[in-house]
MIVEX-730475 format. One record per residue (C-alpha): y, z, x; residue in three letters. Coordinates in pm, 1 decimal, m for minus. Each point is the difference from the previous one (the first is absolute). Example, Ala and Ser with C-alpha at 12.3 -4.5 7.8 and 13.67 -1.06 7.14 Angstrom:
REM MIVEX-730475
r y:m450.0&z:780.0&x:1230.0&rest:Ala .
r y:344.0&z:m66.0&x:137.0&rest:Ser .
//
This chain:
REM MIVEX-730475
r y:856.7&z:1493.0&x:3463.6&rest:Met .
r y:m114.8&z:183.0&x:m311.9&rest:Asp .
r y:352.0&z:m27.2&x:m142.3&rest:Ala .
r y:m5.4&z:m377.3&x:50.1&rest:Leu .
r y:m344.2&z:m28.1&x:m156.8&rest:Leu .
r y:126.2&z:195.0&x:m300.5&rest:Ala .
r y:254.8&z:m278.0&x:m54.9&rest:Leu .
r y:m268.5&z:m267.9&x:10.0&rest:Lys .
r y:m43.2&z:m29.4&x:m381.4&rest:Pro .
r y:376.4&z:m39.4&x:m48.1&rest:Phe .
r y:40.3&z:m256.6&x:279.6&rest:Leu .
r y:m302.6&z:m196.0&x:m117.4&rest:Thr .
r y:132.5&z:m15.3&x:m354.2&rest:Gln .
r y:338.1&z:m123.0&x:117.8&rest:Leu .
r y:m142.1&z:m309.6&x:169.3&rest:Val .
r y:m265.5&z:m106.9&x:m251.6&rest:Leu .
r y:81.1&z:m351.8&x:m128.2&rest:Pro .
r y:m44.3&z:88.7&x:m367.5&rest:Ala .
r y:204.4&z:317.3&x:19.9&rest:Ala .
r y:308.2&z:148.2&x:160.5&rest:Ser .
r y:66.2&z:m218.4&x:303.7&rest:Gly .
r y:105.5&z:m335.2&x:m147.7&rest:Pro .
r y:133.3&z:165.2&x:m314.4&rest:Leu .
r y:223.1&z:234.7&x:197.9&rest:Leu .
r y:120.5&z:m287.7&x:217.9&rest:Met .
r y:87.4&z:m209.3&x:m306.8&rest:Ala .
r y:192.1&z:289.4&x:m152.2&rest:Ala .
r y:194.8&z:62.3&x:322.0&rest:Leu .
r y:87.4&z:m368.5&x:33.2&rest:Met .
r y:119.5&z:m15.5&x:m361.0&rest:Ala .
r y:207.5&z:313.7&x:53.2&rest:Trp .
r y:154.6&z:m140.9&x:319.2&rest:Ala .
r y:85.3&z:m328.4&x:m171.2&rest:Leu .
r y:154.0&z:185.0&x:m290.0&rest:Arg .
r y:217.5&z:199.5&x:238.1&rest:Arg .
r y:118.2&z:m318.1&x:169.2&rest:Ser .
r y:118.8&z:m160.9&x:m321.6&rest:Val .
r y:361.7&z:52.2&x:m96.4&rest:Ser .
r y:72.0&z:209.3&x:m306.1&rest:Arg .
r y:181.5&z:m297.3&x:m147.9&rest:Arg .
r y:m316.9&z:m207.8&x:m0.6&rest:Gln .
r y:m169.3&z:178.0&x:m289.9&rest:Leu .
r y:m211.5&z:m302.7&x:m92.6&rest:Ser .
r y:m152.2&z:2.5&x:348.4&rest:Ser .
r y:m73.9&z:370.6&x:m11.1&rest:Arg .
r y:m193.1&z:m3.7&x:m326.3&rest:Leu .
r y:m309.3&z:m181.5&x:138.8&rest:Pro .
r y:m7.7&z:240.0&x:294.2&rest:Leu .
r y:21.9&z:298.7&x:m231.2&rest:Thr .
r y:m282.2&z:m147.4&x:m204.1&rest:Gly .
r y:m204.5&z:m41.6&x:317.1&rest:Gly .
r y:52.8&z:363.0&x:92.0&rest:Leu .
r y:m102.4&z:113.2&x:m347.8&rest:Leu .
r y:m309.3&z:m222.2&x:14.5&rest:Ala .
r y:m96.7&z:148.8&x:336.7&rest:Cys .
r y:51.9&z:351.5&x:m137.4&rest:Ala .
r y:m213.7&z:m74.5&x:m305.3&rest:Gly .
r y:m277.7&z:m150.9&x:207.2&rest:Leu .
r y:15.4&z:296.6&x:237.0&rest:Trp .
r y:m37.9&z:249.9&x:m283.9&rest:Leu .
r y:m284.6&z:m188.5&x:m169.6&rest:Leu .
r y:m178.7&z:m6.9&x:336.6&rest:Ser .
r y:21.6&z:377.7&x:46.9&rest:Cys .
r y:m314.9&z:202.4&x:m80.1&rest:Pro .
r y:214.9&z:275.2&x:m153.8&rest:Ala .
r y:145.0&z:m247.4&x:m251.8&rest:Val .
r y:m342.2&z:m147.2&x:m83.2&rest:Ala .
r y:m132.8&z:349.4&x:m74.7&rest:Val .
r y:307.0&z:78.4&x:m212.6&rest:Trp .
r y:m46.5&z:m320.9&x:m199.0&rest:Leu .
r y:m367.8&z:77.9&x:m58.6&rest:Ser .
r y:82.2&z:345.7&x:m136.0&rest:Val .
r y:310.8&z:m79.8&x:m205.3&rest:His .
r y:m37.4&z:m368.6&x:m81.8&rest:Gly .
r y:m342.8&z:1.2&x:m164.9&rest:Leu .
r y:m188.0&z:238.9&x:m231.3&rest:Pro .
r y:m211.4&z:235.5&x:208.3&rest:Gln .
r y:m378.0&z:m8.7&x:m42.7&rest:Val .
r y:m201.0&z:298.4&x:120.3&rest:Ser .
r y:m321.2&z:m48.4&x:199.9&rest:Pro .
r y:m330.8&z:60.0&x:m171.7&rest:Thr .
r y:m340.0&z:143.2&x:97.9&rest:Thr .
r y:m361.4&z:m79.4&x:m88.0&rest:Pro .
r y:m0.4&z:315.1&x:m214.7&rest:Glu .
r y:290.8&z:m130.5&x:m206.6&rest:Val .
r y:m181.1&z:m330.2&x:m54.6&rest:Leu .
r y:m301.1&z:188.0&x:m133.5&rest:Arg .
r y:214.9&z:215.7&x:m227.4&rest:Gln .
r y:176.2&z:m304.4&x:m146.1&rest:Thr .
r y:m336.7&z:m170.3&x:m63.0&rest:Gln .
r y:81.1&z:m306.3&x:208.2&rest:Val .
r y:m271.0&z:m265.6&x:m31.6&rest:Gln .
r y:90.9&z:m232.2&x:287.9&rest:Ala .
r y:226.7&z:m31.1&x:301.7&rest:Ile .
r y:221.8&z:m309.8&x:19.9&rest:Val .
r y:153.7&z:m100.6&x:333.9&rest:Val .
r y:296.7&z:m234.8&x:m16.5&rest:Leu .
r y:17.7&z:m269.7&x:265.6&rest:Gly .
r y:291.1&z:m13.2&x:239.6&rest:Gly .
r y:m50.6&z:m332.2&x:174.8&rest:Gly .
r y:m254.2&z:m166.4&x:225.8&rest:Val .
r y:m9.3&z:m150.4&x:348.8&rest:Glu .
r y:m171.1&z:m334.0&x:m44.9&rest:Gln .
r y:m69.5&z:m40.9&x:370.7&rest:Leu .
r y:m92.1&z:304.9&x:204.3&rest:Ser .
r y:m129.3&z:m136.8&x:331.8&rest:Pro .
r y:m175.7&z:319.0&x:105.0&rest:Glu .
r y:m217.2&z:m14.5&x:m312.0&rest:Tyr .
r y:m29.2&z:m376.9&x:m15.6&rest:Gly .
r y:137.2&z:m22.5&x:m351.6&rest:Gly .
r y:217.7&z:174.5&x:m257.5&rest:Pro .
r y:69.4&z:372.3&x:14.8&rest:Asn .
r y:218.4&z:258.3&x:m172.8&rest:Leu .
r y:337.1&z:86.3&x:159.2&rest:Pro .
r y:83.7&z:368.5&x:60.7&rest:Pro .
r y:162.6&z:60.1&x:m340.5&rest:Glu .
r y:m294.4&z:m140.9&x:m196.4&rest:Ser .
r y:m250.1&z:168.3&x:230.3&rest:Met .
r y:163.3&z:338.5&x:m56.1&rest:Ala .
r y:m30.9&z:m43.2&x:m376.8&rest:Arg .
r y:m363.4&z:m102.5&x:27.5&rest:Leu .
r y:m89.6&z:291.4&x:229.1&rest:Leu .
r y:155.3&z:249.9&x:m238.0&rest:Tyr .
r y:m177.3&z:m157.2&x:m295.5&rest:Gly .
r y:m327.3&z:16.9&x:194.5&rest:Met .
r y:68.3&z:366.9&x:78.8&rest:His .
r y:50.0&z:82.5&x:m367.0&rest:Leu .
r y:m306.4&z:m202.3&x:m103.4&rest:Ala .
r y:m220.2&z:181.3&x:249.7&rest:Gln .
r y:133.6&z:340.7&x:m104.8&rest:Arg .
r y:m40.6&z:m63.7&x:m373.3&rest:Thr .
r y:m290.0&z:m250.6&x:m16.8&rest:Ser .
r y:219.0&z:m216.0&x:m224.4&rest:Leu .
r y:m33.5&z:m381.9&x:5.5&rest:Pro .
r y:261.4&z:m195.5&x:190.1&rest:Leu .
r y:209.5&z:m300.3&x:m102.5&rest:Ala .
r y:236.3&z:m209.3&x:212.7&rest:Tyr .
r y:269.5&z:m219.2&x:m147.6&rest:Ser .
r y:152.6&z:m280.6&x:203.6&rest:Gly .
r y:m16.1&z:m377.0&x:4.6&rest:Gly .
r y:219.6&z:m245.0&x:187.1&rest:Val .
r y:369.5&z:83.1&x:m35.9&rest:Gly .
r y:266.8&z:m236.9&x:m125.4&rest:Trp .
r y:88.0&z:m88.8&x:358.4&rest:Gly .
r y:m357.5&z:m74.6&x:102.5&rest:Gly .
r y:m153.2&z:m343.2&x:51.2&rest:Glu .
r y:m276.5&z:m158.5&x:m203.7&rest:His .
r y:m345.7&z:72.4&x:136.0&rest:Gly .
r y:79.7&z:336.1&x:159.4&rest:Gln .
r y:m251.9&z:282.2&x:m33.1&rest:Thr .
r y:96.8&z:236.8&x:m284.0&rest:Pro .
r y:88.1&z:349.2&x:112.4&rest:Glu .
r y:m266.2&z:174.6&x:m210.2&rest:Ala .
r y:m270.4&z:m201.5&x:177.5&rest:Gln .
r y:144.3&z:98.4&x:337.5&rest:Val .
r y:0.7&z:365.5&x:m108.8&rest:Ala .
r y:m368.1&z:m26.7&x:m90.6&rest:Ala .
r y:m72.7&z:m140.1&x:347.1&rest:Gln .
r y:193.7&z:283.3&x:162.6&rest:Val .
r y:m192.3&z:263.3&x:m196.3&rest:Leu .
r y:m328.3&z:m156.9&x:106.0&rest:Ala .
r y:116.6&z:4.6&x:363.0&rest:Arg .
r y:87.6&z:369.9&x:m34.9&rest:Leu .
r y:m327.1&z:80.2&x:m181.8&rest:His .
r y:206.8&z:126.2&x:m291.7&rest:Gly .
r y:m75.9&z:m13.1&x:m371.9&rest:Pro .
r y:m29.9&z:m343.4&x:m155.7&rest:Ala .
r y:264.3&z:m119.0&x:m242.6&rest:Leu .
r y:m119.0&z:17.3&x:m360.6&rest:Arg .
r y:283.2&z:m228.2&x:m108.1&rest:Trp .
r y:185.9&z:m269.6&x:194.7&rest:Gln .
r y:309.8&z:m130.6&x:m172.7&rest:Glu .
r y:89.2&z:m299.2&x:218.1&rest:Asp .
r y:227.3&z:m217.1&x:m215.6&rest:Gln .
r y:324.3&z:201.6&x:m20.1&rest:Ser .
r y:317.8&z:m99.5&x:183.0&rest:Arg .
r y:224.5&z:302.1&x:m61.6&rest:Asp .
r y:m1.4&z:353.8&x:m141.1&rest:Thr .
r y:31.8&z:m111.4&x:m361.5&rest:Arg .
r y:m306.4&z:m222.9&x:34.8&rest:Glu .
r y:m180.9&z:274.9&x:194.6&rest:Asn .
r y:31.7&z:220.2&x:m306.0&rest:Ala .
r y:m82.9&z:m257.2&x:m265.6&rest:Arg .
r y:m302.3&z:m154.3&x:171.6&rest:Met .
r y:m144.5&z:327.8&x:124.5&rest:Thr .
r y:28.1&z:151.3&x:m347.2&rest:Ala .
r y:m201.2&z:m289.7&x:m144.5&rest:Leu .
r y:m279.5&z:58.3&x:251.2&rest:Leu .
r y:m10.6&z:374.8&x:m49.6&rest:Leu .
r y:33.3&z:7.0&x:m377.5&rest:Gln .
r y:m287.4&z:m247.6&x:m24.8&rest:His .
r y:m215.6&z:274.5&x:154.7&rest:Asp .
r y:145.4&z:277.7&x:m214.5&rest:Gly .
r y:231.0&z:139.3&x:271.2&rest:Ile .
r y:328.8&z:135.3&x:m137.2&rest:Thr .
r y:92.2&z:284.4&x:239.5&rest:Arg .
r y:74.1&z:m92.9&x:361.3&rest:Val .
r y:145.8&z:142.7&x:317.8&rest:Ala .
r y:248.3&z:m246.0&x:146.5&rest:Leu .
r y:34.4&z:m20.2&x:379.0&rest:Val .
r y:309.2&z:m151.9&x:156.5&rest:Thr .
r y:293.8&z:106.3&x:216.0&rest:His .
r y:216.7&z:277.2&x:m144.4&rest:Ala .
r y:305.2&z:m227.8&x:m5.7&rest:Trp .
r y:m196.7&z:m262.3&x:m194.9&rest:His .
r y:m155.6&z:244.8&x:m245.7&rest:Met .
r y:271.3&z:34.8&x:m271.1&rest:Pro .
r y:8.7&z:m372.5&x:m74.8&rest:Arg .
r y:m378.7&z:m33.4&x:32.2&rest:Ser .
r y:m68.3&z:281.9&x:m246.2&rest:Val .
r y:241.7&z:m158.8&x:m247.6&rest:Arg .
r y:m181.0&z:m335.7&x:22.3&rest:Gln .
r y:m351.0&z:148.3&x:m28.2&rest:Phe .
r y:83.4&z:232.6&x:m288.9&rest:Glu .
r y:147.4&z:m297.9&x:m184.3&rest:Ala .
r y:m353.1&z:m144.9&x:m13.8&rest:Thr .
r y:m134.3&z:304.8&x:m183.8&rest:Gly .
r y:m163.7&z:171.3&x:297.4&rest:Leu .
r y:45.7&z:373.1&x:53.4&rest:His .
r y:123.1&z:30.6&x:359.2&rest:Val .
r y:m21.4&z:292.1&x:241.6&rest:Thr .
r y:219.5&z:m82.7&x:301.5&rest:Pro .
r y:m168.4&z:35.5&x:340.2&rest:Ala .
r y:289.1&z:m78.2&x:236.0&rest:Pro .
r y:m16.3&z:m25.6&x:377.2&rest:Met .
r y:224.1&z:m122.8&x:280.2&rest:Gly .
r y:303.3&z:219.5&x:m70.6&rest:Tyr .
r y:309.8&z:m91.9&x:201.3&rest:Ile .
r y:75.5&z:276.6&x:246.3&rest:His .
r y:84.4&z:34.1&x:367.9&rest:His .
r y:m92.1&z:273.7&x:244.8&rest:Asp .
r y:242.1&z:m99.4&x:274.7&rest:Met .
r y:290.6&z:204.2&x:133.3&rest:His .
r y:286.0&z:23.4&x:m258.1&rest:Pro .
r y:240.5&z:m179.9&x:233.2&rest:Ala .
r y:m244.0&z:m289.3&x:40.2&rest:Leu .
r y:m15.1&z:m38.4&x:m376.5&rest:Gln .
r y:357.9&z:m133.0&x:7.8&rest:Trp .
r y:m79.7&z:m275.0&x:248.8&rest:Leu .
r y:m115.9&z:m333.6&x:m147.1&rest:Pro .
r y:m371.8&z:m66.9&x:m0.7&rest:His .
r y:m183.3&z:m312.9&x:m110.8&rest:Ala .
r y:m249.5&z:196.9&x:m209.9&rest:Gln .
r y:280.7&z:181.5&x:m181.9&rest:Ala .
r y:167.7&z:m331.0&x:m84.8&rest:Leu .
r y:m330.6&z:m122.1&x:m141.9&rest:Arg .
r y:m35.5&z:322.7&x:m201.4&rest:Asp .
r y:353.8&z:m34.7&x:m137.1&rest:Ser .
r y:m77.6&z:m357.1&x:m103.9&rest:Gly .
r y:m311.3&z:111.3&x:m188.0&rest:Trp .
r y:191.4&z:277.2&x:m174.6&rest:Leu .
r y:285.6&z:m226.6&x:m107.6&rest:Ile .
r y:m248.4&z:m255.4&x:m130.9&rest:Lys .
r y:m180.5&z:265.6&x:m205.9&rest:Glu .
r y:327.5&z:144.6&x:m128.4&rest:Trp .
r y:100.7&z:m344.1&x:m123.8&rest:Leu .
r y:m347.1&z:m65.9&x:m139.1&rest:Gly .
r y:9.8&z:314.4&x:m213.7&rest:Leu .
r y:324.8&z:m116.1&x:m156.8&rest:Arg .
r y:m88.8&z:m364.5&x:m49.0&rest:Leu .
r y:m351.7&z:37.6&x:m141.4&rest:Thr .
//
């Protein structure tokens, strides 16, 4: 029985709809069809070969091991910081970058922060409490949002009040992307004489964010969080996982963003 239970993580992963099960079935079907096609029918075999390659690529991008490799080798690495480092670098304020908002969260009866944004806010709150530095949050309604939605910075302020955390000194609630985060937040801060900030966002988002904020004239100390890593068994890291596919998508987007901006 214990031996069967030890296989539970592998068997579970193989049948999840966003992971191995359907993907493996599609690959096997494409392979079987390719085998059934005559060697003379090259034009018929090419689409099947393409399907197999597509399945293989999707499989790899869905593997936690590949997502971790991409995070280490695909983007510049940013080391974590500490409250002591923020004091030594004479940081004047902590800026948390928004990561999205849930406009309708039934359990709270209104908008709320999704896990990624909440994690950024909690780390920013941690640093603010440890350093007694004022806190800023940057996030409006993204390009894909609808008119009349609650800006993310206002939702973050509500969340902090619910958690009895420090109040936001600055709420930048007009930006729609990282470039506007930087430009509009800098205007708010520089108006109050703030030029040295600690920037809080996910580690994979930090290289592009630092570039945008430093372009405004601010001196930035990175305060990354949310590093991509996995603590599962090494064999499980080569089975597709929905979270790993999401991580790979984020990393590819940031890799492209660094080269196009």
